[in-house]
C-alpha positions as a Markdown table, in Angstrom:
| # | Residue | x | y | z |
|---|---|---|---|---|
| 1 | Met | 2.5 | -4.1 | -7.4 |
| 2 | Ser | 0.2 | -2.9 | -4.7 |
| 3 | Leu | -3.6 | -2.9 | -5.0 |
| 4 | Arg | -3.5 | 0.9 | -5.0 |
| 5 | Glu | -1.1 | 0.9 | -7.9 |
| 6 | Lys | -3.3 | -1.5 | -9.8 |
| 7 | Ile | -6.6 | 0.3 | -9.1 |
| 8 | Val | -5.5 | 3.9 | -9.8 |
| 9 | Pro | -5.2 | 3.6 | -13.6 |
| 10 | Leu | -8.7 | 2.0 | -13.8 |
| 11 | Val | -10.1 | 4.7 | -11.6 |
| 12 | Glu | -8.5 | 7.5 | -13.7 |
| 13 | Lys | -9.8 | 6.0 | -16.9 |
| 14 | Ala | -13.3 | 5.6 | -15.5 |
| 15 | Cys | -13.3 | 9.1 | -14.1 |
| 16 | Lys | -12.3 | 10.5 | -17.5 |
| 17 | Arg | -15.1 | 8.6 | -19.2 |
| 18 | Gln | -17.6 | 9.8 | -16.6 |
| 19 | Gly | -16.4 | 13.4 | -16.8 |
| 20 | Val | -15.3 | 13.7 | -13.2 |
| 21 | Ile | -12.0 | 14.5 | -11.7 |
| 22 | Leu | -10.2 | 12.0 | -9.5 |
| 23 | Val | -9.0 | 13.6 | -6.3 |
| 24 | Asp | -7.6 | 10.5 | -4.4 |
| 25 | Val | -7.8 | 6.8 | -4.0 |
| 26 | Glu | -7.3 | 4.9 | -0.7 |
| 27 | Val | -7.2 | 1.1 | -0.3 |
| 28 | Lys | -8.3 | -0.1 | 3.1 |
| 29 | Gly | -9.0 | -3.5 | 4.6 |
| 30 | Asp | -6.9 | -6.5 | 3.7 |
| 31 | Leu | -5.7 | -8.1 | 0.5 |
| 32 | Lys | -8.5 | -10.6 | 0.3 |
| 33 | Arg | -11.4 | -8.1 | 1.0 |
| 34 | Pro | -10.2 | -4.7 | 0.1 |
| 35 | Val | -12.2 | -1.5 | 0.3 |
| 36 | Tyr | -11.5 | 1.0 | -2.5 |
| 37 | Met | -12.2 | 4.5 | -1.3 |
| 38 | Val | -12.5 | 6.8 | -4.4 |
| 39 | Tyr | -12.8 | 10.5 | -4.0 |
| 40 | Ala | -13.9 | 12.4 | -7.1 |
| 41 | Asp | -15.3 | 15.8 | -7.8 |
| 42 | Thr | -16.1 | 18.3 | -10.5 |
| 43 | Glu | -15.7 | 22.1 | -10.8 |
| 44 | Asp | -19.4 | 22.4 | -9.7 |
| 45 | Gly | -19.4 | 19.6 | -7.1 |
| 46 | Ile | -20.1 | 16.0 | -7.7 |
| 47 | Thr | -23.7 | 14.6 | -7.5 |
| 48 | Leu | -24.9 | 11.4 | -6.0 |
| 49 | Asp | -25.9 | 10.2 | -9.4 |
| 50 | Gln | -22.4 | 10.8 | -10.7 |
| 51 | Cys | -20.9 | 8.8 | -7.8 |
| 52 | Val | -23.3 | 5.9 | -8.5 |
| 53 | Arg | -22.4 | 5.8 | -12.2 |
| 54 | Leu | -18.7 | 5.9 | -11.4 |
| 55 | Ser | -19.1 | 3.2 | -8.8 |
| 56 | Arg | -20.9 | 1.0 | -11.3 |
| 57 | Ala | -18.3 | 1.7 | -14.0 |
| 58 | Leu | -15.5 | 0.7 | -11.6 |
| 59 | Gln | -17.3 | -2.5 | -10.6 |
| 60 | Asp | -17.5 | -3.5 | -14.2 |
| 61 | Glu | -13.8 | -2.9 | -14.7 |
| 62 | Ile | -12.7 | -4.7 | -11.6 |
| 63 | Asp | -15.0 | -7.7 | -12.2 |
| 64 | Ile | -13.4 | -8.5 | -15.5 |
| 65 | Asp | -9.8 | -8.0 | -14.3 |
| 66 | Glu | -8.4 | -11.2 | -12.7 |
| 67 | Asp | -5.7 | -9.2 | -10.9 |
| 68 | Phe | -8.2 | -8.1 | -8.3 |
| 69 | Pro | -9.7 | -10.0 | -5.4 |
| 70 | Val | -13.2 | -11.4 | -6.0 |
| 71 | Gln | -14.6 | -9.9 | -2.8 |
| 72 | Tyr | -14.2 | -6.1 | -2.5 |
| 73 | Arg | -16.2 | -2.9 | -1.8 |
| 74 | Ile | -16.0 | 0.3 | -3.6 |
| 75 | Asp | -17.0 | 3.6 | -1.9 |
| 76 | Val | -17.2 | 6.6 | -4.2 |
| 77 | Ser | -17.8 | 10.0 | -2.7 |
| 78 | Ser | -16.8 | 13.7 | -2.9 |
| 79 | Pro | -13.7 | 14.5 | -0.9 |
| 80 | Gly | -15.7 | 16.2 | 1.8 |
| 81 | Leu | -14.7 | 19.2 | 3.9 |
| 82 | Asp | -12.3 | 17.2 | 6.1 |
| 83 | Arg | -10.0 | 16.1 | 3.3 |
| 84 | Pro | -7.0 | 18.2 | 2.2 |
| 85 | Leu | -7.2 | 20.3 | -0.9 |
| 86 | Val | -4.9 | 18.7 | -3.5 |
| 87 | Lys | -6.1 | 19.7 | -7.0 |
| 88 | Asp | -5.9 | 23.2 | -8.5 |
| 89 | Phe | -9.7 | 23.3 | -9.1 |
| 90 | Gln | -10.3 | 22.6 | -5.4 |
| 91 | Phe | -8.3 | 25.7 | -4.4 |
| 92 | Arg | -10.1 | 27.8 | -7.1 |
| 93 | Lys | -13.5 | 26.8 | -6.0 |
| 94 | Asn | -12.7 | 27.6 | -2.4 |
| 95 | Ile | -11.5 | 31.2 | -2.9 |
| 96 | Gly | -13.3 | 33.3 | -0.2 |
| 97 | Arg | -13.3 | 30.4 | 2.3 |
| 98 | Asn | -11.1 | 30.1 | 5.3 |
| 99 | Leu | -8.3 | 27.7 | 5.1 |
| 100 | Lys | -5.8 | 26.2 | 7.5 |
| 101 | Val | -2.5 | 25.7 | 5.7 |
| 102 | Lys | 0.6 | 23.8 | 6.8 |
| 103 | Tyr | 3.7 | 24.7 | 4.9 |
| 104 | Lys | 7.5 | 24.5 | 4.9 |
| 105 | Ala | 9.2 | 27.7 | 6.1 |
| 106 | Asp | 13.0 | 27.2 | 5.8 |
| 107 | Glu | 13.6 | 24.2 | 8.0 |
| 108 | Leu | 10.5 | 24.6 | 10.0 |
| 109 | Thr | 6.8 | 23.7 | 9.5 |
| 110 | Glu | 4.4 | 26.5 | 10.0 |
| 111 | Thr | 0.6 | 26.5 | 10.2 |
| 112 | Val | -1.5 | 29.5 | 9.4 |
| 113 | Ser | -5.2 | 30.2 | 8.9 |
| 114 | Gly | -6.9 | 32.8 | 6.8 |
| 115 | Lys | -9.3 | 33.5 | 4.0 |
| 116 | Leu | -8.1 | 32.3 | 0.6 |
| 117 | Val | -7.9 | 35.5 | -1.4 |
| 118 | Arg | -6.0 | 34.3 | -4.5 |
| 119 | Phe | -4.6 | 31.2 | -6.0 |
| 120 | Asp | -2.5 | 30.4 | -9.1 |
| 121 | Asp | 0.1 | 27.9 | -10.3 |
| 122 | Asn | 2.8 | 29.4 | -8.2 |
| 123 | Glu | 1.3 | 30.6 | -4.9 |
| 124 | Leu | -1.7 | 31.2 | -2.8 |
| 125 | Glu | -2.6 | 34.2 | -0.8 |
| 126 | Leu | -4.4 | 34.1 | 2.5 |
| 127 | Ala | -5.7 | 37.1 | 4.5 |
| 128 | Asp | -6.6 | 37.4 | 8.1 |
| 129 | Lys | -7.7 | 40.5 | 10.1 |
| 130 | Lys | -4.1 | 41.7 | 10.5 |
| 131 | Lys | -2.1 | 40.8 | 7.3 |
| 132 | Arg | -1.9 | 39.0 | 4.0 |
| 133 | Met | 0.3 | 35.9 | 3.6 |
| 134 | Ile | 1.7 | 34.5 | 0.4 |
| 135 | Ile | 2.7 | 30.9 | 0.4 |
| 136 | Asn | 4.6 | 29.3 | -2.5 |
| 137 | Arg | 2.8 | 26.4 | -3.9 |
| 138 | Pro | 5.7 | 23.9 | -3.6 |
| 139 | Asp | 6.0 | 24.7 | 0.2 |
| 140 | Ile | 2.4 | 23.6 | 0.9 |
| 141 | Ile | 2.3 | 20.4 | 3.0 |
| 142 | Glu | -1.4 | 20.4 | 3.6 |
| 143 | Ala | -4.4 | 22.7 | 3.1 |
| 144 | Lys | -7.8 | 22.2 | 4.5 |
| 145 | Ile | -11.0 | 24.2 | 4.7 |
| 146 | Lys | -11.4 | 25.6 | 8.2 |
| 147 | Leu | -15.0 | 25.3 | 9.2 |
| 148 | Gln | -16.7 | 28.2 | 10.9 |
| 149 | Trp | -18.9 | 27.4 | 13.9 |
């Protein structure tokens, strides 16, 4: 079992207890000194205090579990604007923002940009100056917020 497979259930449990939503977990570094990158959020955005509490709760869990290396680092943060949207609440809270969406179209991969107008369990709707596009949810490969400069 990989370190990621071991850590994810602990992180999920700690997130639930802390009242935050787990977005993703990455494990970097090597097996003897791993770095656990935990991305968490809430419907209203995660605070620094919530990140600190989650980090401390995870340290407590890891320290008593002998399956984890003694030396490690935990970084808890919000997903940030550069990470893909993966959870439904992330799409909902970004309605009205511009997205760049990569999706499957038949046998091809297409990329489109536009303002997120609508999102539900089945599809999302983007609009640009010329048209509206509906993309089926299962066809989405990656969706990111497109920053305006």
